[in-house]
C-alpha positions as CSV (number, residue, x, y, z in Angstrom):
1,M,25.5,165.9,68.2
2,A,24.6,162.6,70.0
3,D,26.4,159.4,69.5
4,V,24.5,156.1,69.0
5,K,24.8,154.0,72.1
6,S,23.1,150.8,70.8
7,V,21.1,149.5,68.0
8,T,18.3,146.8,68.0
9,R,17.0,145.3,64.8
10,G,14.1,143.0,63.9
11,A,11.3,142.4,61.4
12,V,7.6,141.6,61.5
13,T,5.2,140.2,58.9
14,M,1.9,142.1,58.6
15,S,-0.2,138.9,58.9
16,S,-2.9,140.9,60.6
17,A,-3.7,144.6,60.4
18,S,-2.0,145.2,63.7
19,V,1.1,143.4,65.0
20,T,3.6,144.0,67.8
21,A,7.2,143.4,68.6
22,T,8.8,143.1,72.0
23,V,11.8,145.3,72.7
24,S,13.6,146.6,75.7
25,I,14.1,150.4,75.6
26,S,15.3,152.0,78.8
27,D,14.6,155.6,77.8
28,I,12.1,156.1,74.9
29,A,12.9,159.8,74.8
30,K,16.4,158.9,73.4
31,A,15.1,156.2,71.0
32,M,14.9,156.6,67.2
33,L,12.8,154.2,65.2
34,F,13.7,153.5,61.5
35,I,11.7,151.2,59.3
36,K,11.8,149.7,55.8
37,T,9.0,147.9,54.2
38,R,9.3,145.2,51.6
39,S,7.1,142.7,49.9
40,N,7.7,139.0,49.2
41,S,5.4,139.1,46.2
42,A,5.8,140.9,42.9
43,N,2.0,141.3,42.8
44,A,1.5,142.7,46.3
45,R,-0.7,145.8,46.5
46,Q,0.7,148.9,48.1
47,S,-0.1,149.4,51.7
48,S,0.8,152.0,54.3
49,V,2.1,151.0,57.7
50,L,2.2,153.1,60.8
51,C,4.9,152.2,63.3
52,E,5.2,153.5,66.8
53,I,7.2,153.0,70.0
54,T,4.2,152.2,72.2
55,N,6.2,152.0,75.4
56,G,9.5,150.7,76.6
57,T,8.7,147.1,75.8
58,T,6.4,147.3,72.7
59,L,6.6,148.4,69.1
60,T,3.2,148.5,67.3
61,F,2.8,148.3,63.6
62,T,-0.6,149.1,62.1
63,A,-1.5,148.6,58.4
64,D,-4.5,149.6,56.4
65,R,-5.0,145.8,55.7
66,A,-3.5,142.5,56.6
67,D,-1.0,141.1,54.0
68,S,1.4,138.4,54.9
69,N,3.5,139.5,51.9
70,I,4.4,142.7,53.6
71,V,7.5,142.6,55.9
72,V,8.5,145.6,58.0
73,E,12.1,145.7,59.0
74,W,12.8,147.9,62.0
75,E,15.8,149.3,63.7
76,I,15.9,151.3,67.0
77,G,18.9,153.5,67.7
78,R,19.5,154.8,71.2
79,A,21.3,158.0,71.6
80,H,24.1,158.5,74.1
81,V,23.9,162.1,75.2
């Protein structure tokens, strides 16, 4: 079992259908991306969000629609193996 070497956290608002976050990942093969979505509005419609580690410096979040009420909180854990 691998130990977690480091954790990076952040959040993005889905103000457009595709947003990015800048990160620094030295080895994406050892990175694990976890997400949680939330809404700042009780009336927000449901939406799906696809999140991916695009490369060592970029996370890409793609939603089926833009909605500034939707916030994606993300966390990257890097394994120490």
